[in-house]
N, C-alpha and C positions, 0 to 999 in steps of 0.2 A: 377459453385459453384465454389467457392473458395480451395484451394490444402490445408487441415487439414497437422499440422506441427506433430509431435508425440515426445515424449520423450522419452528414450535409456530404459523405464521401461513400455511402452508402446506397445514394440512389439508384443505380438499378438492381441493388437485393432487394430492396425494397418493393419495388416495382412488380419485381419477379413472383415474388412471398405477396404481395396482395392476388395477384394473379392463383397463385395457389390455395391462397383463401375464400377465392371467388369461386373455383373447380370444384372445392372442398362442399361446400354450401350446396352446388348444383347436385353433386354426387347425392348428398345427403337428401337434398328434398324432390329427387327422382328417383327413378328407377333405371336411370342411364349408366353402364358403369366406366366409370374417365380415371379410375384407379393408375393405366399404365402411362396414361397423360402428366397426370399431380405426381408422380414417381420420377419422369424423366426432367420435369420444371425443377423437383424438390433435386435433385442429383447436379442442374446447371444452376440453383440456386449456390449449393454448396461450394461447387469446383470456383463461380465467381467470388464467392466469398475470403476461399483461399487465395484466389490470386490477388484481391485488393489490399487483404492482410501479410501477403508478402512481400508488401514494398510500400510500406509504410512511412510514413515523414514522422519527424520526432513531435511537429504540432498536432499530426490525426494519432499518433499514440495519447498525447497529451488528451485529448479530447475522447479516447477511452476509456483514459482513466478516470476520468472525472462523469461516465457516462452515470445517468441517475438510476440505472437500475442492477448498477453494480455493487455484486458483495459487498457489503460490509464487517464490521469487527463481529457483532453479534450474530450475524449469519454464521461465519465461520466456527465462532464459537458452540452453536446449536451442533453444527454437522462431526466437528472435527475432535470437540472434547465433548464429555462427561460431566453428570456432577456441578455443575455449574454454580454457586454461589456467590453473586454479587455484592460486595462490598463497598460502601460508600462514604462522604466524607473526607477535607485533609486535614481535621481536627485540628482547625485555625480558624476558618471562615466558613466556607460553605460546601456542599457537595458541586463540584463541574462535570453536568452532565454528557458535554463533548467528551469525557474519557470516561468509560467504560472498562469496570474490571475485577476478577473476583478470584478466590479459590474453584479451582475443577479438578479433574484428575486428564491425562494423555496417555491412551493408554493403559490406563490401570495406575499409573503413575501421579501421585498427587502434584497438582504444578500453583503458580500463578499465571494467570492470563490477564492481560491487559490491553489495549490499545484506543484509537480515536472511533469515534460513530458519529456519523453527519445525521442522519435523516431522509426517511424516504416522501413521506408529505409536508407542504408546507410550515403546519403545527409542531411536528415533529423536528422539522429543520431549526425553529426557531429557538426551541428546546434544546435542541442540543449545541445549539449555536454554527452550524454548520461545521463541525467540527473543529471550528477553532477554538482551541485548550487557551482558559485564562490559568492565573499563577495558582490557585487554588485547586485546577485539575491535574498540573505536574506535580503540587504536594499529593495528593492523593494516590498517584501513579509512586511516586519515590518510597509514601506510605507503605502499600501496598509490595514493593519491593525490598524493602527492608523487613518486611512483617515473613516474607519466601525466605532471605535470608536466614530469618533468625531459627524456622523451621528447618532450613537446608532442602529448599523446595526449588527447581530448575525455573525461572521464568520462559513468559512466553509474550511479546508485545506484536501488537501489526497496527503499523503506521497509514495513516488516512489521512490529511492533514493537508489543507491549502496553504496554513502557516497559523503559526501563534498567533489571539488574538491583539489585536494592535491596539482596541479602546484603549480612552485616558482611563478608566477605572482598572484595569489591568497594570498600569504604569504603575499607577499608584501604590499597587496590591506587587510591586516588586517582581514586573514578567521577567526581564531577563534574569535576575537572580536567581528565580527559580527554574526559569532553565538551564541557567549554567551548572547551578545546584546539582540538577539531577545529571546532567552531563559527568560531574566531578564524582558521584556516589556511584553512578553505573559503572565506571570506569577501575572503581575499587570492589564490586560485589563480590562477595565469597561464593555464589552461587551460578551455577550454569543459566547463561539467557540468549535465548533464540530469538531474535527479533526479524520481522517481514514487511515488505514494503507492499501493501497490497489496493494502494488506488495513489495518490497524489502524496511525496512526501515533501514536504514543504518547509524550508529555510532549516530554524532553530526549531521550529514547531516541532517537524518529526524527528528531529537528532535527538529531543529531550527523553524520550524512551526508545533509541534504537542505538546506543551504544551497545554491542553485542559480542556475544564469543560466536557468533556465527549470523551474517546479514542475509535473506533470502529478499529477493523483489520477484514477485510476480511480472510473466512476460510483456502484458503495457502496460504495465504502471512507471509512476515517472519519481523523479529522487534529482532536487534540485536546490539550491543555495535562492533561489527566488523565483517566482511565477513569472511564464513570457512575456506577463501584460507586463509585471512590474518591472521586469527587466527592458524592456522594449522603450516603457513610460521614460524610464533613465536614460537610455543611451538615444531613443531616437525623438524622445518629445511627444510619441504616439503611441500606445496602445494597437493598434494594428497591423503595427509590423510582429505581432506577436511568434506568427511564425518563423520569422526569421532569429528573433531572440530564442526560441526552442532548437534551434538547428545549430545554433553557437555555443548553448550553452551543456551540450551533451549530457540532455535526463535521460534516458533511455538505457532497458536495462542491459544491452550487449554492450552499449559505451559505457558504461560503470564496473561491468565486470570485468572488461578490457582496463581501465583503469586501476581495478584490484580494489573498489569502495564497493562491491556486493560478493558472497562468495559463490550463489547458486540463482542462479533464474528457476523460478517454474511455470512450466508449460501451461497457455492456457487451451482453451477448448475453440475449435475453430470460430471466430466470429468474436473470442473475447471472454470474462470468464462468467458473463451477465448472462451470453446466451443459455449455459448449460451449469448453472450455480455448484449443482451437485455435483456433478463431473471435478469441476474447479476443486470443491473441499476435498474429493479423491486425492486428486492430486498434491493440493497442500499436503494432508496428512504425512503421503507417504515423501515428502520431500524434508517435513518438518521431523520427521520421525529418521530419516538420513542424518539432518542435522544438529541432532540430540543426543545421537550416538557417538560422534565425531568428541563430544564432550564430554559427556555423561562420567566418565570415570576419572576426569581431572580430578587434581587436590586443588584447595581454593586458591594454595597458592601460582599454581602452574597456570589456571584460571586468568589469576592476574597480570603475573606476566605475560600469557599471549594475548591479554587483552592491551597493555599498555603495549606492548611492541606494535600491535596492528597499527592503535590512532596513532602512532609516532612514523608508521608507513606511508600514512594518507599524503598524499599531496611529492611523492620523491620522483626526481627529475635530476639529469646528471646536466652538468656545469660544463658545457664546452667552451673551453677560452680561446682566441685567437689566436695562432699563432707568431706570434709578433716579427718570428726570422723570415716570415713570408710575404709577398707584395713590397 
């Protein structure tokens, strides 16, 4: 059984789970039946987890979104889609492995699927550049989306990045242009686009594959213009106030849903997606199916017009001018 990784605010749950594992070992090695005690402790652990997760701060949600065991794009591709064939390269510079994508089938329907991939161990994280995409990655993503448009295939994207790669080489090859081009092209793509924030949705690095007809967000994912650490470093000159920044930024799914920036929140299993990836994939597949059905029959012109209106609706506010006749 794989060892669970607990976050700092899950210390009490970790202690209970350790006790449960010790009792299971004792029961295996001896003839003593302690299954009832194990069951009681398991129920207590489950309830404690529910209590903790019902009152999370935005900073705690950020930690869950970054959990090392959280399912990544390829995990969902394996569970939700079939007949996946990965496509590589941007046809200009190279193949950025922080973005994965290719042809697949969703409930038998041919489609294009793509998203960021962070990597599990140190070696893979280095190869995937920790999910931080370079210009060639965004150009690969755009190439795949244009290919989908050519063959009239729906596009499913999965966002999980701390942000676009900020290195000098990325800037030299036109990082900002690549992101801007993706946003521009996705806004007028004549096929349905369903985007899901599955972990971190960081800045333009996320938005470059998240302009969509339906935007879904996992319950314990985050979506923001900047990381809490980056925001704290700018405002207070120290990343130690990241928790304050997370609170101020409004990065959680429920806050963004209230603001109209995401369409649907996909609930996660108790304790987060990493506790039960298969159940999470089942929840996500159902949500993706519902989202796709809402836009599947729209004509290309309707899709583009709706998408344009949607983008224009971001950041709406009411201008309430003070009445000069008063006071």
